[in-house]
C-alpha positions, 0 to 999 in steps of 0.5 A, spaced: 568 876 087 561 874 089 557 880 094 554 877 100 548 877 099 549 871 094 550 867 101 543 869 103 538 863 103 531 864 104 525 858 105 519 859 099 513 856 102 507 855 097 501 855 101 495 851 097 489 852 102 488 850 109 484 846 113 482 844 120 480 837 123 480 834 129 486 831 132 483 823 132 482 824 124 489 826 123 492 821 128 488 815 124 491 818 117 496 814 113 498 814 107 493 816 101 489 819 107 486 825 102 485 832 107 480 837 103 483 844 103 478 851 103 480 853 097 479 851 088 483 850 083 483 856 080 484 859 087 491 865 087 495 861 092 499 865 097 507 865 097 511 865 103 518 867 104 522 865 111 514 864 113 512 871 111 507 872 106 510 876 100 506 875 093 501 871 090 501 867 084 498 861 080 500 854 080 502 852 073 503 845 071 508 843 065 508 836 064 511 833 071 514 840 073 509 844 079 510 852 079 508 858 081 507 864 077 507 871 081 501 874 079 501 880 085 506 883 090 504 884 097 504 892 099 509 891 104 514 888 099 514 892 092 
């Protein structure tokens, strides 16, 4: 018998960085456009659960797979 918690879905997102660009630049973008972010490769990423920050982590690349290793749970969710 499965519990009700098994039926709950949580959307997980990972924020690599952010950027602010003018609308005219956004409208001119096409396939292959590059948006520079305000972060570096070694910077921690922010893990969101249903759009709420829950943890920080680091990007892990293993072959053709990309993952996030959790390095810190944020205070409100421990």
